[in-house]
N, C-alpha and C positions, 0 to 999 in steps of 0.2 A: 574796214570802216563802213558804217551803215550808209545807205543811200541818203543824200541830203534831203530828198523829198519825203523820207519816212517810209518808203516802200521799196522792196527788192533788195535784199541784203546781198552784198558782193561776195560774201564767203559764208560757209556753213560751219557753225560751231560743232565740234565733235562731242558726241555723248560720252558718258563715263565708260561705256563699253568699248568705245573706239580709242580712248586714250591709253597710252602705254603706262603700266604701273610705275610709280616713282622709283621703285627698287631696280628697275631694269637699267636705268642710267648708271646707277652705282655699280651694278654687276659688270657693265661693259666699259667702265672708265679706266680699267687697268690697275686700279688700286686694290690692295689686299682686302678681302672680304672675310670676316670671321664666319666659321661654319654655322653658327647659330643664326646670323643675319641672312646667310644664303638660304638656309632652310625656310626662314620666315618669308623670304621673297618668293620661293617656290609655292608655298602655301597660299600667299596672297594672289599669285597669278591663277592658281587652280580655282580658288574661290571666286575670283572675278569672272573667269570664263564660265563657271557653272551658273553663277547668278545671271549673267547676260544671256546665256543660252536659254535658261528657264524662263526668264522674263520675256524674251522674244517669242518663244513658243506659246506662252500663256496669253500674250497680247494678240498674237496672230490667229489662234484657233480656239481660245478658251481653254482647251485641254488637249493634250497630245499623248499618244501612246508612248510608253517608255521606249527609248531608242529610235523613235521615228525621226527622220531628217526634217529640217525646217525648209519648206518649199519657198523658193524665191518670191512668189506672189504673196504668200502668207506673210513673209517678212516685210514686203512692200506695204501691204495693207496695215501692218502693225504700226507703222510710223507715219501714216498719212498726215495727221495733225501736226507732227513735228516738222514735216516738210513744208506744209502750208505756212506755219508760223515762221519758219526760216526764210521764206520768200517775202512775207509781208510784215514789216515792222509794226504796222497798226493792229496786227492780230496776235494775241497772246495764245500760248499753248492751252491754257485753261479755257479761254473763250471758245476755241475751236472744239475742244473736247465736250464742253457743255452744250454745244450746238446740236448734239444728238444725231450727227450725220451717220448714215450706214450705207454699205455698198448697195447700189441699185440692182445689181445682177448683171450689169454690162461693164466691161472693161475697155479702156482706151486701146489704141493700137499697140502701145508698149506695155499693156497689162495693168495699168493703174485703174482701180475701180472708180467709176463715176459715182460720186457720193451724193446722196440726197436725204431729205427728211420730209415726211408728211406730218403736218400739224393739224389736228382735228379742231373744229370750232369749239368754243367753250359751251355753246348751246347743246342741249340734250334732246333726244327723241326725234320727232318729226322736224323740228327746227334745224337739227344738225344736217339732215339730208337735204334741206332746202338752202343751206348756206352757199354763198358765192364761192366758187372754186378758182383759186389764183395759182398759176404756174409762174414761179419766179426763177429766172435763169441768169447766171453770171459766168464770166470767163469763157464765152464762146471763142473769143480771140485771146490767145494766151498772153500777149504782150500788153493788154489793157488791164494793168494790175489794180487800178481803182475799182474795177467792176466786181471781182470777188470780194475785195476789201469792204465795200459798202454793203454788199449782200450779207456778209457776216455781221456787220454792225446792225443792219435791220433785223436780223434774226433775234437779236437781243431784245427787240421791242415788239416782237410779233405776238406776245401774250398779253399785250396791253390793248385797251379799247382804242379804236374799233377793229383793229386787226384781228383780235381774238375771236371775232364773230365769223371770220372767213375760214374756209378750208384751204390749206396751203400745201403745195408741193414745191420744195426749194432745192435747187442744185447750184451751189455757189461757183463751182469750177467745172464747166461742161467739157473743157479742153485741157485736161491735166497735163498732157504731154507738152503742149505748147507753153503752158504756164510754168512747169517745173524744169524745163530744159535749162542748160547753163545760162544762156541769154534768152529770155522769154521771146517767143515768136508768135505771130498772128495765126499761123497754120497749125494743123495737127502734125503728128509724126510722119504722115504720108505726104506732107506738103500741100494739103488741101485746105482751102478756106471753107470752114464749115458753114459759114453764112452765105455761101453760094452753092451749097450741096443739097438743098431741099427740092422736092419734086414739083416745082411750079409747072403749070401748063406750058408746053412747048420747050421744056428745058433742053432736050437733046439738040435743038437747033439754036435756041437763043443764048443759052449759057456759054457754049464754046465761042459763038460769034462775038458776044459781048467781051469775053476775055481776050480774044485775039485783036478785035478792031478797036475797042474802046479803052482797054488797059494796056495794049501793046504786049500781051503775054506776061503781064506782071506776075511773077511767081507768088507774090503775097495774096493774089486774088484768084488763084487757080481753082476752078470749080469742081475738079475731079473728073474721072472718066465716065461716071454714071451718077445720077441722083441717088442719094442715100448710100453711096459707096463706102462711107466711113461709119465705124461703130458709134461714134459720138453723135453724129446727125441722126442715125437710126434710133438711138435712144430717145432723143428729143421727139422724133416723129411718133415712136411707140408710146411715149409718155402722154403726148397730146391725145392719142387714141384711147389710152387706158384711163387717164385721169379725167378726161373730158372737161378741161378748164373753161370757165366763162370768160376769162381774160388771161393773156400772157404778158408778163413783164420781162423784157430782155435788156440787160444793162451793158452798155458799151462805153467807149471813150475814143477820141478826145474832142468831139465837135461842139459840145456845150449846147445841145438843143434837145427837143423832144420830137420824135417822129411817131406816126400813128398809121395803122392800117386796120380797117374793119368797118362794121356796119353801124356804129354808134357815133355820137358826137365826140370829136377829138378833144383832148385837154387843151386848155389855153396856156397853162404854165404849171410847172412843179418847181417851187422855189424860184430861182433865177433862170431856170431852163424854160425857154419859150418854144411853143409848137412851131416847127419849121420843117415842112416836108422836104426830104432829102432825095426823093426820086424812087423809082421802081427798078429793082435789080433782079434779073433772072436767078432763081435759086436761093433768094434770101428768105430768112425765116419770116420777116414781115410780110413779104409778098405771099408766101405759102400759107401762113396762118390767117392773116387778115383778109386777103383777097380771094384765096382759093378755098380755105376751110371755113371762112366767115367767123372766125374766132378773133375778137378784138385783140390787138397786140400793140403795146406801147414800147417803143425802143427809146430807152433813156441813154442819151449820149452825155456823159459827164465831161466837164471842160478840160480835164487833164488825165492822161493815162497813168501818171505817176504820183501826182499831188492830190491827196484827198480833199474834198470839200470840207469846210469847217464843220464842227459838230452841229452848230445851229443850222447851217445850210443842209446838211445831211438829214436832219430832222424835218426841215421844211419840205424837202423833196418827198420824204416818206409820208408826211401828213397830207400834203396836197394830193399825192397819189391815192391814198386811202379814201379821201373825200371824193375824188373823181370816180373811183370804183363804186362807192355807195350811191352816187347820183346816176350813173350811166349804165352800169352793167345790168341792173334789174330791168331796164328798158329793153335791152337786147333779149333777155329771157322772155319778157312778155311778147315781144314781136315774134320770137321763134314759136311760142305756144300758139299764138294766133294763126300763124302759117300752118302749123300742124292741124289745127282745128278746121281750117278751110279745106285742107287737103283731104281730111277724113270725111267730109260731106259729099 
């Protein structure tokens, strides 16, 4: 039965390659089987096995040498959209495939690729280089299912104005292990809260103390042994350094507010979500990006981790976010340019 909120299926449908051929039940039933029927069953099984093996290899690696074994990681990569669609009722297999996600080059603890897509601005030439760069992240906490779901929805609108004028780097599921495990969980496969694992100043003293004294050693908020100890948080850190975003958008749930860190004017509201500071946490991405790296970051807290906002509200959040970026991010760029000019004198 599907989850009543429309997210998080309770069981995974088998693909055709996982199903037993219909003839196998007849052959094992104890009833007499004519030789011709038995031969047909054997042929069907052989053809099915061949087709499944060929399809898996072709999906996983594009082409494989004859006789080469299918590597488990290649098989895992081949079905990433199927696994995402199995987890989110709001996401169709076709929509996931059309999103154009590709492996980032970094895998999760359990070997699942962190998938991303870069979307260039519609502008050409010099205008393209000057386009605002937006890093959009979902699924840092694996049990906040509405986060990747709404990022996939927004990716369908990203080629429309004014989003088409920005340069995007999008990763809908930063924590695939937490997201895809039997019962989705906040932490990654090592039991680390990725949103407490970023190298904020004083992390080694503040992060463990906060975890022990303020959370009572809550395992859901364990910051890890070291900052950036996890491949998923390292990827986010590396992507900020490589992509050099002008603004970071990180989607979470279920507090139903907007949080903001950074050097520009915070948003007033996106749709029904109102700006409400939620505090400063050692090792959080907001603290690290907005306060330490001086890259503005908006943390969108959707009101429910399982129930998606309505289509109209999802669109209002999206449009208000784009309008805020247009109004405020250029100011940050101008201020940074002025600082560099003063420093050069």
